[in-house]
N, C-alpha and C positions, 0 to 999 in steps of 0.2 A: 574491415569495414569501419571499426571504431578504434579510437585511440584516446588515451587519457591526456588532457592538457590542464594547465593551471590558469585559472582566471584570477585577476587581481582582486576582485570583490567576492566572487562566488566560490573560490577555492578550486578543487579538482572537479573536472567534468568530463563527459564523454563527447567526442566530436567525430563526425563522419570523415572517412579518408577517401571516399569516392561518392559518386552520385548514387543516391538511394531512391528507389521507386516507392511511391505510395503503396502500402500493403505489404511491403517487404519486411521480414523479421530482422530487426536490427540487433536484438539481443535475446537469447534464450539461455536460461541459467538454472541449475539445480540449487536447492536451498542449503544454506549453512546451518540453519536451525529452524525447526518447527515446534511450536508449543500450543497445545490445545487450551482454550479458555476454560476456566474453572466451571462456568455455567454450562459448558458443552462437553464436560468430561464423560457423559453417558451418550453423547450424540455425535462426537467426532473422533476419528481414529487418532490415537496419540502418536502414531508413527507417520501417517501420511495426511492427516486432517480430512480424510474422506468422510462425508456425512453418512452415518450408519443407516439412515433411512433408505439410502441408495443401494444397500447390499441386503442379501438374504437374511443375515443375522450377525450381530456384533458379538464380540467376546469381551467381557469385563475381566479385568485383572482380579483374580480371586483373593490375592493377598491384601492389596491396598484398597481396592474397590473405588479408586479415584482416577482410573484410566481405562479406556476401552479401545478395542481394535476391530478393524473391519474384517479380519480373518486371521487364521493361524500363521500365515506367512508374515504379516506385519507384526504380530505378537512376538514371534521368534526373532525377527530382525531387531525389534526394539529392545528385547532382553539381551541380545548379543552385543548391541551398541550400548554399552553400560551407561553412558551419559543420557541416553534416551529413556530407557526404562529398565536399567539394571537393578540390582538388589538395593544399592544405596538410594537411588531415586525412588524406588517402590516404597522403601521404608520411610523416606522423607515425605512422600505423598500421603502415606497412611497417617503419620503424625500431624501433617498439615490439615488433613481432612477431619481430624478429631477436634480441631479448634474452630469454633463458630465465629463468624464476623460479629464484632461487638463484645465477644466474650473476653478478649484482651484488647487493651487500648491500641496495641500494635496493629491489629487488623481492623481497619475502619470500614472497608467496603470491598466489593468484589474486585476492584482494581488492585487492591493490596494483595488479594489472593493470586491474581494473575501475575503480579510482579514477583511474588514469592515463588510461584511455579517456575517462571523463567529463571530466576536466580538459582534455584535448586539445580536446574539443568546446566547453567553456566558454571557454577562452582564445582559440580561433579565433573564437567568437561575439563576444567583446570586441574583438578586432582589427577585425572588420567594423564594429562599432558605432563605433569610433574613426574609421574611414574614412567614416562618415556614412551607412551603409546603413540605411534606415528600419526594415525588419523587424528587423534585428539590434539597433538601438537600443532598440526596444520590448521585445524578448525579454531583452536584457541588463538593462534597467531592472527588468523583472519578476523576473528571477533574483536581482538584488541586493536586491529588496524583501522576499524571503522571510526569515523569522526564522532566526537562527542566528549567534552570535558564536563564534569559534574558541576551543577550550580548549587546554591544553598538549598533549593527545593529538594534535589535528589539526596543531598547529604542528610537532610532532616528525615526523609523517608527511609534511607538506609539505616540511620540510627534507630528508628522506630522498629524496623523489620529485623534488626540483628538478632534479638533474642528468639524470635520465631524461627529464623534460619538455623541458629545454633541448636535449638531444640530439635528441629526436623532432621538436621544432619548429624545429630549426636556429637556436636562439637563442644569443646571446652568453652565456658562462658567468656565473652569478650575476645574470643580468638578470631572471629570473623572481622576482616578489615572493612571499616565503614567506608573509607574512600574508594576501595576497590568495588564494593557493592554499588556505591553511588555512581561510579564510572560505568559499570555495566548497565545500570538503569538508564543512564543518559544515552548510551550507545543504542540501547534497544528502542528507546523512545524516538530517537532521531532517524533510525535506519530501518525499522521493521515495517512490514506491511500487514494491515489488518485483513484477514481472509474472511470474506462474507459467507455466512450460512446461506443455504438455498432459500429462495423466497417462499412465503407461505403458499400452500397449494390453493388457497381460496382468494388470493389477491394477485394483482399483476406484478411482474418482476419489478424490482426496485434496487437502488444502490445505496450503500451506506457510505458516509464520508470516509474516505480512506485516509487515515492518518497513519503513517508508519508507526508502529507501536501499537500495542493492543489498543486499539482504537487510536492506531496510529492510524496508519496509515495508517497506504493504506493505503482516508481518505481515505475516515474513510477511505479506504483504498478501493479503487475500482477493480472488480474482479470479473472472472469469466464464468461464474456460476450461472448455468442456465437451467438447472434442474429444479423442479418444484416439488420434490418428494416431501411428503407430509412433514411440516415443521410447526412449532408453536405459532399460532397466529399473532400478527403484530397488533399493537394497539392502533386506534384510529389516528393518534398523533404520529406514530411511527410511519404509518402508511401515507399520511398526508405529507410528511417531511421527506418521503422517499428513502427511508432508512431501513437497513436490515441488520440483524444481529451479527456479531463477529464470532466465528467458530474458533479463531486462534490467531496467532501471529507467525510471520515468516521473515527470516533474514536472508538476504542475498547480497553477496559481496560486490559484484560488479554493478548490479542494479542500484546499490546504495550511492553510486557516483553520479546518478542522473539527477540533475538539479531541477528546480521548480520554475515554472512560468504558468500564469493563469490562462494562457493560450498555448497549450502544449503541442508538440509535433509528433508525439508517439502516444499510443494507447496501450495500457497493460491488460493482458489476457492471462487467465489461468484456467485450469481444468482439473480441479482437485477431486471431482466426483467421477472422472473417467478412469478407466483401467489402463495400466501400462506403466513402464519405467519412467516416463516423463510427466506423469500426472501432477507431480509436485513442482514442476518447473514453472518459472515465470517467463512470459513471452511479451516482448515489446514490439509492436508493429508501427511502421511509419504511417501517419495519417495522410500524408501527401508527399510529393517528391521533396527530397532534401539534397541540396547541392553539396559538393565536397567542402569540408571545413565548417559545416553547420553543427552547432552544439545541440545535443539531444536533450529535450526537455519533457518532463512529465508534469502533471499538476498534482500538488499535494491536497487539493480540494476538488470536489465535484465542480464541473464547469458551470452548473446551474447556480452555485452560490453567488450572492451579490458581493459588491466590493467590500462592504463593512464586515461581512462574515469571513471573507477570505483574508482580509487584513488581520482580523482578530485571531484566526487560526494560525497563520504564519507567525504572528508575534508570540502568541501564548505557547504554542507547541515547539516551534523551531527557533524562536528568538531573532527573527529578522522582519523588517518591514518591506513588503514586496513593492518594487518600483517598476514593474514590468510595464510595457506599453499599454496593456489593457487597464492596469490600475492607474496609470497616468491619465488615461482618457476618462475613466469613470470618476476618479478623484477630482478632475477638473470640471466635468460637465454633469456630474450626478450619475447615479446608478440606474441605467435603463437596460437591464439585462437582456430582455427579449427584443428590445428595439434596436438601439444603435449606440454602442460604445465600442471601444476596442482597445486592445493592446497586447503586448507581448514584449518582454525585454529582460532587464536585469533586476536584481533586488539588492538591498543594502542590509548589512548584518549589524548585530549588536556587539559582536566580538571578533577576535582575529580568526576564529574558525570559519567565518564567512557563512554562518548559519548551517543548515543541514545540507549535506551533499547527496542525500538520498531521498527516497520517498517511500513509505509503507503505504504509503499511502496514497496517494491519489495519482492517479496517473493524470510544454513546449518549447519551443525554441524561439529564438527571437526572430523568426522571419516568415512564418507562413502567411500567405496573403491570398485571399480569394480574389482573383482579378475580375471575375464577372462571368456572365453567361456568354459564351462564345461558341458558335457553331453547335449549340445544343448541349454543351457540357459546362459544368462549373469547375473551372481550372484553378489549381492552387499554384501561385507563383511566389516563391520564397523571396525574391528580390523586391516585389512590389510593395511589401509591407515595410521595408526598411530594415536596417540592422537592429539587433536586439537592444543596443544601447541608444537607439534613436528615440525621438519624442513619441507622443501618443499616436495611436493608429487612427485611421479614418473611421468614423462611426459606422459607415456602411459595411466596411470590412468585417467588423465584429458581429454585426447583425447576420451577415451571410455565413460567417464562420460558425456561429452558434447554431444557426438553422441547419447547417450541413453536418456538423460533428456532434451535436447533442442528440441523443436518442429521442425520437418523437413519441415513444410509448409513454402514456401518462404515469407519473410518479416514478419513472425509471431514472432519467437524467444521466444515463451512462454515456461513455464516449464511443463514437463510431469511427471505424477505420476500414479501408478496403480489405476484403478477405484474402487478397493476394496481389502480387505485382501485376500492374496492367489490367486489373479487374475493376470494373465500375461498380460492382456490388459491394455495399458497405455492411458491416456487422457491428452490433453493439457489444462492447466488452463486458457488459453487466448482464443483460437479459438475453442476448443472442439474437435479437430482432435484426432482420436484414432489410435493406432498402436499395433499390437500383438507382442509378443516376437519373434514369427517366422518371422514376417515381418521385425523386427529390425535386426535379424540375417542375413536375406537375404540382407538387405541394407548394413550390415557391411561387408559381404563377398566381395562386389564390390571393395571398396577402398583398402581393405587389399590385395586382389588378384592382384591388379595393382602394 
């Protein structure tokens, strides 16, 4: 269904090899690495990231007290996978937990703690690979294959975190390679997905900006969490912005090849709070029909973000200026998010890497186009919008696109996709809200009639 192709500006990307129906799963993949956020160490399973409020009772690691598990099975699996929570990781977590933010200049905030936790796992994985462990060799090779060369920012952070890592890992001073650490940090930032915690039980579902990376994605990454099991209530500002906390980050090798557009053609779903062997898998569904040869696109930002916010996010996090058709339209005519702008297309990079080839973050391609109401249905025509490198889209297209694919639940702003091939019922990837084609058309008639 998918193949990897090289684009002259975007680098590697995933393209369809046959016609794909809207609602069809284009990619389902298990994780390369999962890391619980430091602030969620008592609320998310260190093995599968399941929220502990969704289970009868969690188990805290009695040694480090810096990791918890949703049950004995996950605890045993994490301990046997030494790079997940073996003895070295446990000891490193214990030492890291004894250092308060601000106590050392090296740890400036919670993001530094999250970065240190990721690096502990990555460096322990590398050590196991050096020892010849087959699974570690495969995972380490996959990790190093991800796009991402360090910038001065990552080099400075790596230099600052080196003594913390050496202390945590009981390593000889100055033995940790700063360039290697900076490279790992950049790969994590560009390729990981932020996994949302469940929404507060007292508020409506909402999405966090998925930015790959611990608050990468992501984008905010759009997630499939639909459970509202008791969680710390959001602030009024968080609720107003439609944001949720991140429980951790996840790296997926194939998903990292999905490039960005502000009008995506796939939506990312996950089910971390469900039981089963695929609960940690990421799933991408086609939002509408995709012809053969179509590049698969996700959005690294929530669809509700305005032009200025999206541009800043793409530039600051991933190092490219988005020039997709939506951005061309909004840049030319001003940002009228809920009214009429449009686009979808390509983006330009700051360096030879072509920006980020993945998304943690937020869950298009260059050609979805809503052709209009025809015979009682809102059809999506990939050819009507034009090729991805074409000029700005018609404003009416974007207005209809956003009305159809942005969740109508207040403060959610998740992405909608058909629940299955040939099915008119759409489901939100963030809050789980469903809406039929008939309901959508009824909602559409209101604003148009006015």
